[in-house]
Rosetta silent file (secondary structure, phi, psi, omega in degrees, C-alpha in Angstrom):
SEQUENCE: GHMWALAFLCGAMICATDPTTIGSILGNGQPASRVVSVLEGESLINDAASITLFIMISSVLTVQNYDPSLAGFSGRFLLVLSGSLLLGLALGWLFDLIIAPLNDVVLTTSVSLVLAFVSFWIGEHILGWSGVVSTLSSGLTIAYLQRQHRNEEDVAFAFGSWRILGFLADAMLFFLVGMSITMEMFQIHWLAMLVGILAGAVSRAIIVLLGAGLLSRLPGQRPLKLGEQNLMWWGGIRGAVAIALALSLSVDI
SCORE:     score description
SCORE:     0.000 S_00000001
   1 L     0.000  -39.496 -179.834   -7.149   31.450   -3.680 S_00000001
   2 H   -64.088  -42.259 -179.572  -10.048   29.377   -4.976 S_00000001
   3 H   -67.262  -37.138  176.875   -7.757   26.498   -5.992 S_00000001
   4 H   -64.805  -39.314  179.039   -6.019   26.555   -2.597 S_00000001
   5 H   -62.907  -40.403  176.990   -9.407   26.412   -0.892 S_00000001
   6 H   -64.202  -39.193  178.783  -10.310   23.353   -2.968 S_00000001
   7 H   -64.480  -44.117  177.852   -6.998   21.735   -2.064 S_00000001
   8 H   -65.088  -34.469  178.118   -7.566   22.368    1.652 S_00000001
   9 H   -63.250  -44.871  177.373  -11.095   21.012    1.289 S_00000001
  10 H   -62.371  -41.754  178.595   -9.758   17.743   -0.149 S_00000001
  11 H   -62.299  -43.787  178.823   -7.165   17.572    2.623 S_00000001
  12 H   -64.597  -33.320 -176.774   -9.774   18.102    5.323 S_00000001
  13 H   -69.196  -37.653 -172.771  -11.980   15.473    3.704 S_00000001
  14 H  -104.200    3.010 -176.292   -9.421   12.661    3.684 S_00000001
  15 L   -87.965   -9.959  178.293   -7.407   13.372    6.839 S_00000001
  16 L   -73.933  122.443 -176.064   -9.950   11.801    9.222 S_00000001
  17 E  -101.885  161.173 -179.639   -8.606    8.374   10.206 S_00000001
  18 L  -130.538  104.992 -175.233  -10.383    5.254   11.462 S_00000001
  19 L   -82.937    1.617 -173.598   -8.372    3.077   13.894 S_00000001
  20 H   -60.944  -46.010 -176.581  -11.030    0.352   14.178 S_00000001
  21 H   -64.339  -49.930 -178.492   -9.550   -1.925   11.522 S_00000001
  22 H   -65.199  -33.273  178.509   -5.948   -1.713   12.695 S_00000001
  23 H   -66.547  -39.788  179.922   -7.077   -2.135   16.313 S_00000001
  24 H   -70.551  -28.714  179.358   -8.949   -5.349   15.529 S_00000001
  25 H   -76.284  -45.173 -175.054   -5.932   -6.720   13.655 S_00000001
  26 H   -79.743  -29.974 -176.661   -3.313   -5.871   16.270 S_00000001
  27 L    75.275 -156.289 -175.962   -5.396   -6.617   19.375 S_00000001
  28 L  -113.011   15.412  179.628   -4.304   -5.413   22.797 S_00000001
  29 L   -77.418  155.354  176.457   -0.885   -7.024   23.077 S_00000001
  30 L   -78.567  143.264   -0.752    2.292   -5.042   23.721 S_00000001
  31 L   -89.209    9.713 -173.908    3.632   -3.035   21.994 S_00000001
  32 H   -62.902  -30.717 -175.661    0.576   -2.858   19.743 S_00000001
  33 H   -61.897  -34.887  178.971   -1.649   -1.477   22.522 S_00000001
  34 H   -68.516  -41.978  178.692    0.325    1.762   22.638 S_00000001
  35 H   -62.323  -44.497  179.547    0.080    2.216   18.885 S_00000001
  36 H   -62.668  -40.806  179.191   -3.669    1.538   18.959 S_00000001
  37 H   -62.828  -41.985  178.759   -4.124    4.021   21.818 S_00000001
  38 H   -64.884  -44.177 -179.936   -2.250    6.712   19.896 S_00000001
  39 H   -64.729  -38.067  178.448   -4.257    6.035   16.724 S_00000001
  40 H   -67.432  -41.211  177.140   -7.549    6.128   18.653 S_00000001
  41 H   -64.479  -39.685  177.165   -6.596    9.420   20.304 S_00000001
  42 H   -61.595  -45.534 -178.501   -5.578   10.855   16.926 S_00000001
  43 H   -63.169  -39.193 -179.046   -8.876    9.810   15.366 S_00000001
  44 H   -61.422  -39.584 -177.332  -10.863   11.327   18.227 S_00000001
  45 H   -80.524  -47.277 -172.576   -9.209   14.711   17.744 S_00000001
  46 H   -77.423  -18.915  173.354   -8.863   14.918   13.990 S_00000001
  47 H   -61.356  -50.836 -178.465  -12.405   13.727   13.262 S_00000001
  48 H   -63.829  -44.946 -177.472  -13.833   16.778   14.999 S_00000001
  49 H   -67.284  -43.282 -176.598  -11.237   19.170   13.558 S_00000001
  50 H   -68.723  -39.084  179.262  -11.425   17.847    9.987 S_00000001
  51 H   -66.360  -41.253  178.087  -15.238   17.871    9.868 S_00000001
  52 H   -62.889  -45.145  177.632  -15.323   21.436   11.215 S_00000001
  53 H   -61.584  -43.596 -178.867  -12.723   22.547    8.666 S_00000001
  54 H   -59.252  -46.281 -178.651  -14.572   20.759    5.861 S_00000001
  55 H   -65.255  -42.668 -178.137  -17.869   22.481    6.678 S_00000001
  56 H   -66.901  -43.050 -179.966  -16.253   25.919    7.021 S_00000001
  57 H   -67.974  -37.872  177.769  -14.263   25.656    3.781 S_00000001
  58 H   -60.482  -42.504 -179.963  -17.320   24.319    1.950 S_00000001
  59 H   -66.157  -34.472  177.694  -19.354   27.315    3.073 S_00000001
  60 H   -66.070  -41.997 -177.178  -16.595   29.672    1.901 S_00000001
  61 H   -69.585  -25.806 -178.683  -16.486   28.051   -1.546 S_00000001
  62 L   -87.665   -4.795  176.455  -20.239   28.318   -2.023 S_00000001
  63 L   -96.996  125.812 -176.942  -20.257   32.092   -1.334 S_00000001
  64 L   -69.581  134.690  173.393  -19.529   34.143   -4.440 S_00000001
  65 L    56.144   33.909  178.690  -16.488   36.476   -4.377 S_00000001
  66 L  -103.830  119.814 -177.087  -15.811   35.800   -0.678 S_00000001
  67 L  -126.442   85.358 -175.722  -12.129   35.956    0.229 S_00000001
  68 L   -73.628  152.331  176.550  -11.706   35.629    4.019 S_00000001
  69 L   -79.054  156.881  179.864   -8.472   36.535    5.772 S_00000001
  70 H   -63.000  -40.102 -179.949   -6.404   33.832    7.440 S_00000001
  71 H   -64.889  -43.164  179.314   -6.784   35.512   10.831 S_00000001
  72 H   -65.200  -40.742  179.522  -10.557   35.776   10.476 S_00000001
  73 H   -66.870  -42.899  179.905  -10.893   32.170    9.339 S_00000001
  74 H   -64.341  -40.478  178.459   -8.649   30.894   12.148 S_00000001
  75 H   -63.789  -42.285  177.767  -10.584   32.895   14.729 S_00000001
  76 H   -63.797  -39.737  179.587  -13.874   31.532   13.457 S_00000001
  77 H   -62.315  -45.939  179.551  -12.466   27.985   13.517 S_00000001
  78 H   -65.892  -38.166  178.195  -11.357   28.299   17.143 S_00000001
  79 H   -63.236  -45.375 -179.166  -14.684   29.858   18.129 S_00000001
  80 H   -63.057  -45.135 -179.267  -16.646   27.041   16.518 S_00000001
  81 H   -63.984  -50.967 -176.882  -14.489   24.345   18.126 S_00000001
  82 H   -66.807  -42.152  179.420  -14.458   25.847   21.633 S_00000001
  83 H   -63.721  -43.809  178.938  -18.133   26.828   21.556 S_00000001
  84 H   -65.140  -37.626  178.597  -19.222   23.403   20.344 S_00000001
  85 H   -62.875  -46.961  179.975  -17.029   21.733   22.953 S_00000001
  86 H   -66.019  -38.350  177.478  -18.549   23.751   25.812 S_00000001
  87 H   -60.940  -45.034  179.098  -22.066   23.151   24.492 S_00000001
  88 H   -63.101  -40.749  177.163  -21.471   19.408   24.469 S_00000001
  89 H   -59.378  -44.706 -178.403  -20.076   19.481   28.000 S_00000001
  90 H   -66.008  -44.753 -179.119  -23.154   21.330   29.261 S_00000001
  91 H   -67.893  -39.708  177.194  -25.632   19.048   27.485 S_00000001
  92 H   -61.807  -42.001  177.130  -23.816   15.891   28.586 S_00000001
  93 H   -64.539  -41.861 -179.149  -23.877   17.080   32.203 S_00000001
  94 H   -65.582  -46.504 -179.022  -27.569   18.022   31.961 S_00000001
  95 H   -67.674  -30.838  175.758  -28.649   14.704   30.429 S_00000001
  96 H   -65.254  -38.744  176.022  -26.627   12.807   33.034 S_00000001
  97 H   -62.631  -37.334 -177.275  -28.602   14.592   35.747 S_00000001
  98 H   -67.695  -43.492 -174.110  -31.837   13.606   34.018 S_00000001
  99 H   -93.901   -4.240 -178.814  -31.069    9.884   33.732 S_00000001
 100 L   -56.222  -40.939 -178.742  -29.111    9.501   36.978 S_00000001
 101 L   -76.936  -11.777 -174.733  -32.192    8.369   39.007 S_00000001
 102 L   -77.994  144.134  179.464  -33.313    5.876   36.331 S_00000001
 103 L  -113.035    0.024 -178.697  -32.612    2.171   36.775 S_00000001
 104 L   -90.491  112.737 -174.903  -33.785    0.976   33.363 S_00000001
 105 H   -66.971  -33.159  178.444  -30.705    0.339   31.204 S_00000001
 106 H   -66.831  -41.787 -179.693  -32.739    0.363   27.978 S_00000001
 107 H   -66.640  -43.284 -179.648  -34.250    3.735   28.871 S_00000001
 108 H   -65.818  -37.662  177.044  -30.927    5.306   29.814 S_00000001
 109 H   -66.915  -38.178  178.051  -29.321    4.065   26.588 S_00000001
 110 H   -64.992  -37.223  177.911  -32.236    5.464   24.590 S_00000001
 111 H   -64.435  -35.840  177.408  -31.791    8.844   26.286 S_00000001
 112 H   -64.932  -30.897  174.881  -28.155    8.869   25.180 S_00000001
 113 H   -67.882  -40.474  176.295  -29.409    8.446   21.603 S_00000001
 114 H   -62.051  -40.821  178.682  -31.695   11.448   22.108 S_00000001
 115 H   -58.609  -40.714 -179.206  -28.689   13.386   23.449 S_00000001
 116 H   -60.158  -45.852 -178.616  -26.747   12.685   20.240 S_00000001
 117 H   -71.768  -40.239 -178.881  -29.472   14.171   18.041 S_00000001
 118 H   -64.469  -46.080 -178.432  -30.248   17.094   20.385 S_00000001
 119 H   -64.318  -39.101  177.955  -26.598   18.140   20.722 S_00000001
 120 H   -66.603  -44.485 -176.400  -26.088   17.972   16.952 S_00000001
 121 H   -64.584  -44.711 -179.762  -29.288   19.909   16.213 S_00000001
 122 H   -66.887  -46.527 -178.267  -28.567   22.695   18.697 S_00000001
 123 H   -65.664  -41.882 -173.573  -24.903   23.016   17.719 S_00000001
 124 H   -84.759  -47.792 -168.314  -25.414   22.835   13.954 S_00000001
 125 H  -100.317  -26.458  179.853  -28.791   24.401   13.234 S_00000001
 126 H   -92.505  -49.598 -176.839  -29.520   26.742   16.140 S_00000001
 127 L   -92.689  -16.064 -179.788  -26.087   28.145   17.029 S_00000001
 128 L    73.579   24.874  177.790  -24.405   27.612   13.641 S_00000001
 129 L   -99.139 -147.687 -179.566  -21.421   25.842   15.188 S_00000001
 130 L  -103.372  111.180  177.709  -20.223   22.266   14.682 S_00000001
 131 H   -65.475  -32.543 -179.689  -22.869   19.680   15.460 S_00000001
 132 H   -66.244  -44.670 -179.262  -20.313   16.891   15.206 S_00000001
 133 H   -65.730  -42.695  179.546  -18.021   18.427   17.834 S_00000001
 134 H   -65.465  -36.435  176.667  -20.890   19.139   20.232 S_00000001
 135 H   -66.704  -44.469  177.623  -22.155   15.561   19.795 S_00000001
 136 H   -60.176  -46.193 -179.333  -18.689   14.153   20.387 S_00000001
 137 H   -63.837  -43.522 -179.992  -18.191   16.328   23.467 S_00000001
 138 H   -66.356  -37.810  178.318  -21.601   15.468   24.934 S_00000001
 139 H   -64.462  -45.241  177.906  -21.022   11.749   24.332 S_00000001
 140 H   -63.259  -39.132 -178.291  -17.648   11.757   26.065 S_00000001
 141 H   -65.454  -49.626 -177.132  -19.087   13.766   28.965 S_00000001
 142 H   -70.156  -31.853  176.718  -22.094   11.540   29.621 S_00000001
 143 H   -64.449  -43.311  178.854  -19.989    8.391   29.178 S_00000001
 144 H   -64.846  -46.188 -177.256  -17.522    9.608   31.816 S_00000001
 145 H   -67.900  -39.093 -179.961  -20.251   10.699   34.255 S_00000001
 146 H   -65.067  -33.428  179.526  -22.300    7.539   33.822 S_00000001
 147 H   -68.901  -15.803  179.342  -19.287    5.397   34.625 S_00000001
 148 H   -77.885  -25.820 -176.194  -19.053    7.132   37.995 S_00000001
 149 H  -136.834   18.823  173.587  -22.431    5.829   39.199 S_00000001
 150 L  -116.959  149.068  176.142  -23.400    2.935   36.906 S_00000001
 151 L   -76.306  164.322 -173.417  -22.338   -0.677   37.253 S_00000001
 152 H   -65.122  -30.945  179.781  -20.140   -2.217   34.576 S_00000001
 153 H   -64.804  -43.325  179.469  -22.956   -4.363   33.144 S_00000001
 154 H   -65.585  -41.194  179.104  -25.108   -1.306   32.363 S_00000001
 155 H   -64.232  -41.713  179.438  -22.147    0.543   30.846 S_00000001
 156 H   -64.140  -37.620  177.486  -21.253   -2.489   28.718 S_00000001
 157 H   -62.803  -44.510 -179.399  -24.863   -2.697   27.457 S_00000001
 158 H   -63.556  -45.296 -179.726  -24.818    0.974   26.428 S_00000001
 159 H   -66.021  -37.508  176.959  -21.464    0.665   24.664 S_00000001
 160 H   -63.579  -40.693  178.183  -22.599   -2.523   22.922 S_00000001
 161 H   -62.709  -42.472 -178.888  -25.753   -0.808   21.691 S_00000001
 162 H   -70.527  -30.846  176.256  -23.748    2.111   20.304 S_00000001
 163 H   -65.218  -38.659  177.646  -21.309   -0.241   18.591 S_00000001
 164 H   -64.942  -45.452  178.759  -24.229   -1.840   16.757 S_00000001
 165 H   -60.994  -42.041  178.962  -25.588    1.578   15.737 S_00000001
 166 H   -64.122  -40.289  178.909  -22.123    2.638   14.564 S_00000001
 167 H   -64.202  -42.669  179.489  -21.698   -0.534   12.525 S_00000001
 168 H   -63.676  -40.761  178.577  -25.075   -0.043   10.829 S_00000001
 169 H   -64.456  -43.008  177.512  -24.230    3.577    9.997 S_00000001
 170 H   -60.956  -44.047 -178.738  -20.863    2.536    8.544 S_00000001
 171 H   -61.647  -39.999  179.075  -22.500   -0.191    6.469 S_00000001
 172 H   -65.169  -39.823  179.681  -25.009    2.283    5.026 S_00000001
 173 H   -64.431  -45.416  179.950  -22.219    4.714    4.099 S_00000001
 174 H   -66.345  -34.052  176.339  -20.163    2.043    2.334 S_00000001
 175 H   -64.441  -43.143 -179.424  -23.307    0.844    0.521 S_00000001
 176 H   -65.649  -42.929 -179.345  -24.030    4.385   -0.680 S_00000001
 177 H   -68.608  -31.220  175.462  -20.483    5.003   -1.890 S_00000001
 178 H   -64.376  -36.614  178.390  -20.581    1.648   -3.676 S_00000001
 179 H   -70.815  -27.115 -175.406  -23.708    2.759   -5.534 S_00000001
 180 H   -87.675  -11.286 -177.331  -22.081    6.053   -6.533 S_00000001
 181 L   -86.298  134.958  175.462  -18.898    4.537   -8.026 S_00000001
 182 L  -128.644  159.334  178.778  -18.712    3.871  -11.765 S_00000001
 183 H   -64.901  -28.376  179.658  -15.951    2.499  -14.001 S_00000001
 184 H   -61.667  -31.403  177.860  -15.867    5.829  -15.858 S_00000001
 185 H   -58.942  -42.949 -178.961  -14.473    7.465  -12.719 S_00000001
 186 H   -72.810  -32.178  179.524  -11.373    5.264  -12.919 S_00000001
 187 H   -72.069  -35.998 -175.605  -11.024    5.784  -16.663 S_00000001
 188 H   -90.406  -39.712 -170.619  -11.241    9.576  -16.473 S_00000001
 189 H  -111.902   23.122 -175.350   -9.697   10.397  -13.085 S_00000001
 190 H   -61.619  -37.294 -179.399   -7.122    7.609  -12.642 S_00000001
 191 H   -67.626  -43.139  178.108   -4.185   10.056  -12.564 S_00000001
 192 H   -62.431  -37.320  178.133   -5.849   12.267   -9.958 S_00000001
 193 H   -63.824  -45.105  179.528   -6.580    9.163   -7.870 S_00000001
 194 H   -63.668  -42.164  178.519   -2.946    8.029   -8.006 S_00000001
 195 H   -63.051  -41.941  179.367   -1.702   11.508   -7.083 S_00000001
 196 H   -64.029  -42.827  178.751   -4.165   11.642   -4.185 S_00000001
 197 H   -63.935  -44.552  179.658   -3.122    8.228   -2.863 S_00000001
 198 H   -63.884  -43.069  179.216    0.582    9.122   -3.153 S_00000001
 199 H   -63.114  -40.283  178.334    0.047   12.501   -1.467 S_00000001
 200 H   -64.269  -42.170 -179.153   -1.858   10.839    1.382 S_00000001
 201 H   -67.861  -43.469 -178.386    0.849    8.214    1.945 S_00000001
 202 H   -68.036  -44.557  179.565    3.750   10.705    1.807 S_00000001
 203 H   -64.395  -36.528  177.335    2.061   13.268    4.061 S_00000001
 204 H   -63.196  -41.810  179.387    1.189   10.503    6.536 S_00000001
 205 H   -63.218  -41.098  179.455    4.835    9.400    6.634 S_00000001
 206 H   -64.134  -43.862 -178.688    5.982   12.973    7.294 S_00000001
 207 H   -63.494  -42.756 -177.088    3.446   13.455   10.094 S_00000001
 208 H   -73.715  -51.201 -173.981    4.348   10.175   11.796 S_00000001
 209 H   -71.738  -43.918 -177.233    8.129   10.159   11.358 S_00000001
 210 H   -95.439  -10.550  178.505    8.802   13.879   11.846 S_00000001
 211 H  -102.599  -78.415 -178.093    5.809   14.551   14.094 S_00000001
 212 H   -62.836  -38.953 -179.093    4.907   11.714   16.436 S_00000001
 213 H   -60.758  -44.574  179.815    8.372   10.170   16.197 S_00000001
 214 H   -73.584  -38.459  179.865   10.141   13.346   17.335 S_00000001
 215 H   -64.841  -31.100 -179.656    7.523   14.250   19.951 S_00000001
 216 L   -69.968  -11.295  179.474    7.888   10.828   21.553 S_00000001
 217 L   -94.281    5.136  175.362   11.522   11.692   22.317 S_00000001
 218 L   -67.287  155.318 -179.565   10.588   14.571   24.601 S_00000001
 219 L   -55.665  136.299  179.224   11.603   14.190   28.269 S_00000001
 220 L    89.108   -3.038 -179.243    9.324   11.842   30.184 S_00000001
 221 L  -111.242  149.211  173.840    8.145    9.976   27.085 S_00000001
 222 L   -88.460  119.900 -176.534    9.086    6.517   25.838 S_00000001
 223 L   -58.966  140.280  175.243   10.391    6.929   22.272 S_00000001
 224 L   -74.836  127.717  178.015    8.367    5.238   19.560 S_00000001
 225 L   -71.258  163.521 -178.265   10.397    2.522   17.881 S_00000001
 226 H   -61.372  -37.777  178.336   10.723    2.467   14.108 S_00000001
 227 H   -65.029  -38.281  178.234    8.405   -0.546   13.912 S_00000001
 228 H   -66.957  -40.275  177.742    5.756    1.267   15.953 S_00000001
 229 H   -64.999  -34.865  177.727    6.052    4.323   13.710 S_00000001
 230 H   -65.259  -40.165  176.512    5.651    2.063   10.689 S_00000001
 231 H   -63.133  -40.606  179.367    2.425    0.661   12.189 S_00000001
 232 H   -67.193  -35.423  178.941    1.178    4.200   12.789 S_00000001
 233 H   -61.598  -55.474 -177.147    2.045    5.167    9.218 S_00000001
 234 H   -81.314   -8.763  177.251    0.042    2.356    7.620 S_00000001
 235 L   -84.587   -1.299  178.857   -2.517    2.459   10.431 S_00000001
 236 L   -81.610   56.812 -175.840   -3.816    5.833    9.249 S_00000001
 237 L   -75.568  137.006  175.650   -6.695    4.164    7.432 S_00000001
 238 E   -85.736  141.166 -174.796   -9.494    6.365    6.132 S_00000001
 239 L  -133.382 -136.912 -170.218  -12.971    5.234    7.055 S_00000001
 240 H   -64.966  -34.982 -177.734  -16.589    6.256    7.401 S_00000001
 241 H   -63.410  -46.202  178.662  -15.954    9.931    8.174 S_00000001
 242 H   -61.842  -39.544  179.059  -14.044   10.515    4.929 S_00000001
 243 H   -65.607  -44.001 -179.800  -16.755    8.675    2.983 S_00000001
 244 H   -61.826  -40.755  178.965  -19.539   10.683    4.651 S_00000001
 245 H   -66.563  -40.636  178.971  -17.776   13.963    3.820 S_00000001
 246 H   -62.869  -41.876 -179.915  -17.209   12.910    0.220 S_00000001
 247 H   -69.498  -22.661 -178.041  -20.889   11.999   -0.176 S_00000001
 248 L   -91.342    2.203  178.972  -21.912   15.342    1.347 S_00000001
 249 L   -57.008  134.512  178.647  -19.943   17.439   -1.153 S_00000001
 250 L   -67.630  143.461  177.851  -22.062   20.182   -2.676 S_00000001
 251 L   -62.467  -33.178  178.565  -22.870   19.825   -6.370 S_00000001
 252 L   -62.079  -39.819  179.666  -21.756   23.441   -6.862 S_00000001
 253 L   -71.114    0.000    0.000  -18.270   22.573   -5.570 S_00000001
């Protein structure tokens, strides 16, 4: 059971994808725009799910002689996801009410930064749920509501500011992982690395070809062509989320 938990932990850690790179390469031309949209939607969902799974499995592994049932673990997972989602919706709606009368774009963007920290803190440290999911939910909520009563220039300023913050956070993560890598890792764990890379590529192919490929053939959907599925296969690039989870691994684990 312990070894399976470790295996699931590794899977949760590396399954979060980052469509930014593939999106910048392909652009918005057809048929690439559909592939990019699918990859962005996948990343939005699996980031929240994988981080929640990672945190829950990590907590299980750090508790001595704890062997949870599958039903109990699944129930807890659904509770954490749904509770965090509802919390984010409520906080996003509340903060939108607060900043709705304001006309200062810098102030409203700064309040959205406060919302990110508040939603994470309440979800993670007060309620014991998923701070990442509540932050994601609150961000999507306030972004949708703000677009209903803000002009496009103000919205573009806010999104531009958040893109800069996201880039800086990514750069710090890649800098940290660069500092933590040594040549001894490749000398000692090269076989495990190759197995991990192969497992990631094969599992990605199965998910895309037998998952997305078959689902796209349901009634009312335009089937994904083989070339599009190939783009989705190699477009499952791992990014900052996987790095952040790897750096946050407990020393005990």
